[in-house]
GUTIBA-86997 format. One record per residue (C-alpha): chain; x, y, z. Coordinates in steps of 0.2 Angstrom, whole numbers, plus 5000, padded with zeros to 4 digits. Example, Ala and Ser with C-alpha at 12.3 -4.5 7.8 and 13.67 -1.06 7.14 Angstrom:
GUTIBA-86997
{mol=A c1=5062 c2=4978 c3=5039}
{mol=A c1=5068 c2=4995 c3=5036}
This chain:
GUTIBA-86997
{mol=A c1=5000 c2=5000 c3=5002}
{mol=A c1=5005 c2=5018 c3=4994}
{mol=A c1=5010 c2=5030 c3=5009}
{mol=A c1=5005 c2=5048 c3=5009}
{mol=A c1=5017 c2=5061 c3=5018}
{mol=A c1=5007 c2=5072 c3=5031}
{mol=A c1=5009 c2=5085 c3=5041}
{mol=A c1=5002 c2=5096 c3=5054}
{mol=A c1=4992 c2=5111 c3=5050}
{mol=A c1=4981 c2=5117 c3=5069}
{mol=A c1=4971 c2=5109 c3=5081}
{mol=A c1=4954 c2=5116 c3=5081}
{mol=A c1=4940 c2=5118 c3=5099}
{mol=A c1=4926 c2=5109 c3=5094}
{mol=A c1=4912 c2=5121 c3=5096}
{mol=A c1=4899 c2=5107 c3=5098}
{mol=A c1=4909 c2=5094 c3=5108}
{mol=A c1=4914 c2=5100 c3=5125}
{mol=A c1=4931 c2=5094 c3=5129}
{mol=A c1=4934 c2=5089 c3=5110}
{mol=A c1=4947 c2=5097 c3=5096}
{mol=A c1=4949 c2=5090 c3=5079}
{mol=A c1=4970 c2=5091 c3=5074}
{mol=A c1=4968 c2=5095 c3=5055}
{mol=A c1=4980 c2=5088 c3=5045}
{mol=A c1=4987 c2=5091 c3=5026}
{mol=A c1=4995 c2=5080 c3=5012}
{mol=A c1=5011 c2=5086 c3=5009}
{mol=A c1=5009 c2=5087 c3=4990}
{mol=A c1=4990 c2=5089 c3=4988}
{mol=A c1=4974 c2=5098 c3=4994}
{mol=A c1=4969 c2=5084 c3=5004}
{mol=A c1=4966 c2=5086 c3=5023}
{mol=A c1=4964 c2=5073 c3=5037}
{mol=A c1=4954 c2=5079 c3=5052}
{mol=A c1=4955 c2=5068 c3=5066}
{mol=A c1=4944 c2=5070 c3=5083}
{mol=A c1=4958 c2=5070 c3=5100}
{mol=A c1=4954 c2=5074 c3=5118}
{mol=A c1=4958 c2=5090 c3=5129}
{mol=A c1=4974 c2=5083 c3=5134}
{mol=A c1=4979 c2=5078 c3=5119}
{mol=A c1=4976 c2=5092 c3=5113}
{mol=A c1=4987 c2=5104 c3=5123}
{mol=A c1=5001 c2=5091 c3=5121}
{mol=A c1=5001 c2=5091 c3=5102}
{mol=A c1=5000 c2=5109 c3=5104}
{mol=A c1=5014 c2=5113 c3=5117}
{mol=A c1=5023 c2=5102 c3=5105}
{mol=A c1=5022 c2=5113 c3=5090}
{mol=A c1=5025 c2=5129 c3=5101}
{mol=A c1=5044 c2=5132 c3=5105}
{mol=A c1=5039 c2=5145 c3=5116}
{mol=A c1=5030 c2=5134 c3=5130}
{mol=A c1=5040 c2=5129 c3=5145}
{mol=A c1=5035 c2=5115 c3=5154}
{mol=A c1=5039 c2=5115 c3=5174}
{mol=A c1=5038 c2=5099 c3=5172}
{mol=A c1=5037 c2=5084 c3=5155}
{mol=A c1=5019 c2=5079 c3=5147}
{mol=A c1=5018 c2=5061 c3=5146}
{mol=A c1=5026 c2=5062 c3=5129}
{mol=A c1=5041 c2=5073 c3=5133}
{mol=A c1=5044 c2=5057 c3=5147}
{mol=A c1=5042 c2=5046 c3=5132}
{mol=A c1=5052 c2=5056 c3=5125}
{mol=A c1=5066 c2=5057 c3=5135}
{mol=A c1=5066 c2=5039 c3=5140}
{mol=A c1=5065 c2=5034 c3=5121}
{mol=A c1=5082 c2=5045 c3=5120}
{mol=A c1=5089 c2=5041 c3=5137}
{mol=A c1=5089 c2=5021 c3=5127}
{mol=A c1=5095 c2=5026 c3=5111}
{mol=A c1=5076 c2=5024 c3=5104}
{mol=A c1=5071 c2=5033 c3=5090}
{mol=A c1=5054 c2=5036 c3=5085}
{mol=A c1=5060 c2=5034 c3=5064}
{mol=A c1=5041 c2=5039 c3=5056}
{mol=A c1=5021 c2=5037 c3=5064}
{mol=A c1=5009 c2=5026 c3=5049}
{mol=A c1=4988 c2=5029 c3=5052}
{mol=A c1=4985 c2=5014 c3=5046}
{mol=A c1=4966 c2=5010 c3=5044}
{mol=A c1=4951 c2=5020 c3=5049}
{mol=A c1=4939 c2=5007 c3=5057}
{mol=A c1=4921 c2=5014 c3=5061}
{mol=A c1=4928 c2=5032 c3=5063}
{mol=A c1=4941 c2=5026 c3=5075}
{mol=A c1=4959 c2=5027 c3=5068}
{mol=A c1=4976 c2=5018 c3=5073}
{mol=A c1=4994 c2=5019 c3=5071}
{mol=A c1=5009 c2=5014 c3=5072}
{mol=A c1=5024 c2=5020 c3=5078}
{mol=A c1=5040 c2=5017 c3=5068}
{mol=A c1=5056 c2=5014 c3=5080}
{mol=A c1=5075 c2=5009 c3=5079}
{mol=A c1=5087 c2=5003 c3=5091}
{mol=A c1=5105 c2=4998 c3=5085}
{mol=A c1=5097 c2=4996 c3=5070}
{mol=A c1=5083 c2=4986 c3=5074}
{mol=A c1=5067 c2=4994 c3=5070}
{mol=A c1=5051 c2=4989 c3=5079}
{mol=A c1=5031 c2=4993 c3=5076}
{mol=A c1=5022 c2=5000 c3=5090}
{mol=A c1=5001 c2=5001 c3=5091}
{mol=A c1=4998 c2=5017 c3=5095}
{mol=A c1=4983 c2=5031 c3=5097}
{mol=A c1=4985 c2=5043 c3=5082}
{mol=A c1=4985 c2=5055 c3=5095}
{mol=A c1=4999 c2=5049 c3=5104}
{mol=A c1=5008 c2=5044 c3=5090}
{mol=A c1=5005 c2=5063 c3=5083}
{mol=A c1=5010 c2=5070 c3=5096}
{mol=A c1=5027 c2=5060 c3=5101}
{mol=A c1=5030 c2=5061 c3=5078}
{mol=A c1=5030 c2=5082 c3=5083}
{mol=A c1=5043 c2=5078 c3=5097}
{mol=A c1=5056 c2=5068 c3=5086}
{mol=A c1=5055 c2=5079 c3=5071}
{mol=A c1=5047 c2=5061 c3=5061}
{mol=A c1=5038 c2=5061 c3=5047}
{mol=A c1=5019 c2=5058 c3=5047}
{mol=A c1=5012 c2=5045 c3=5034}
{mol=A c1=4993 c2=5039 c3=5030}
{mol=A c1=4988 c2=5022 c3=5021}
{mol=A c1=4982 c2=5028 c3=5004}
{mol=A c1=4964 c2=5017 c3=5009}
{mol=A c1=4963 c2=5029 c3=5026}
{mol=A c1=4966 c2=5046 c3=5016}
{mol=A c1=4952 c2=5040 c3=5002}
{mol=A c1=4940 c2=5037 c3=5015}
{mol=A c1=4941 c2=5049 c3=5026}
{mol=A c1=4951 c2=5065 c3=5018}
{mol=A c1=4940 c2=5079 c3=5012}
{mol=A c1=4946 c2=5094 c3=5000}
{mol=A c1=4940 c2=5114 c3=5001}
{mol=A c1=4933 c2=5117 c3=4983}
{mol=A c1=4930 c2=5135 c3=4985}
{mol=A c1=4919 c2=5137 c3=4970}
{mol=A c1=4907 c2=5124 c3=4977}
{mol=A c1=4905 c2=5133 c3=4992}
{mol=A c1=4891 c2=5149 c3=4996}
{mol=A c1=4889 c2=5159 c3=5010}
{mol=A c1=4873 c2=5152 c3=5018}
{mol=A c1=4877 c2=5143 c3=5034}
{mol=A c1=4861 c2=5138 c3=5039}
{mol=A c1=4864 c2=5121 c3=5032}
{mol=A c1=4878 c2=5119 c3=5043}
{mol=A c1=4870 c2=5117 c3=5061}
{mol=A c1=4861 c2=5101 c3=5055}
{mol=A c1=4862 c2=5086 c3=5067}
{mol=A c1=4866 c2=5069 c3=5062}
{mol=A c1=4848 c2=5063 c3=5060}
{mol=A c1=4845 c2=5080 c3=5047}
{mol=A c1=4861 c2=5073 c3=5039}
{mol=A c1=4851 c2=5055 c3=5033}
{mol=A c1=4836 c2=5062 c3=5024}
{mol=A c1=4849 c2=5069 c3=5013}
{mol=A c1=4858 c2=5064 c3=4997}
{mol=A c1=4875 c2=5062 c3=4994}
{mol=A c1=4879 c2=5075 c3=4982}
{mol=A c1=4871 c2=5086 c3=4997}
{mol=A c1=4884 c2=5077 c3=5009}
{mol=A c1=4896 c2=5084 c3=4999}
{mol=A c1=4892 c2=5102 c3=4995}
{mol=A c1=4888 c2=5103 c3=5015}
{mol=A c1=4906 c2=5094 c3=5020}
{mol=A c1=4912 c2=5109 c3=5009}
{mol=A c1=4903 c2=5122 c3=5018}
{mol=A c1=4909 c2=5115 c3=5035}
{mol=A c1=4927 c2=5115 c3=5030}
{mol=A c1=4928 c2=5132 c3=5024}
{mol=A c1=4918 c2=5137 c3=5042}
{mol=A c1=4932 c2=5125 c3=5052}
{mol=A c1=4919 c2=5117 c3=5058}
{mol=A c1=4926 c2=5100 c3=5059}
{mol=A c1=4917 c2=5088 c3=5069}
{mol=A c1=4903 c2=5092 c3=5056}
{mol=A c1=4914 c2=5087 c3=5042}
{mol=A c1=4917 c2=5072 c3=5050}
{mol=A c1=4900 c2=5068 c3=5053}
{mol=A c1=4896 c2=5071 c3=5039}
{mol=A c1=4909 c2=5061 c3=5028}
{mol=A c1=4904 c2=5045 c3=5043}
{mol=A c1=4889 c2=5047 c3=5034}
{mol=A c1=4895 c2=5045 c3=5017}
{mol=A c1=4907 c2=5033 c3=5021}
{mol=A c1=4892 c2=5022 c3=5030}
{mol=A c1=4885 c2=5022 c3=5013}
{mol=A c1=4898 c2=5017 c3=5002}
{mol=A c1=4898 c2=5001 c3=5015}
{mol=A c1=4880 c2=4995 c3=5012}
{mol=A c1=4885 c2=4998 c3=4991}
């Protein structure tokens, strides 16, 4: 399976779900974006790793893991988002010690946090991006935001074409949690065909 390189774009707070954040990963050599819903602690840890100016009095768990790994000469070489099952991403850390590679299962948010701390590249399998990535196409967007307030039950009433347009509107307004719900609804329909 081919791998696609990603980079962290940003983290945004969920307006719809308390304590949830959307981590947005961009395709390095393409237009796709991969939204991943993460928790508050994970968002904070990733934000700290992104901002070199933040100095912590005590290390976060991910910093402790990096310090431990470096002490024992274990290096995180890359992170791979392996699959998406029922809305949950599965990832792996590819680590190396004494020129021997080991693969370690990881939550995607933890893997991204560690990749940032080790300056390791982030990849996803192409089939993950085919299932979950979205693209923003400005010409298909209109300024009307009333559709963005639709709940999951309302989504079931819409056609796939309407869902595709709605997901573009949600992304344009950075309503990533809604975009994920729409993406999941489209994926559910496609899996039935």
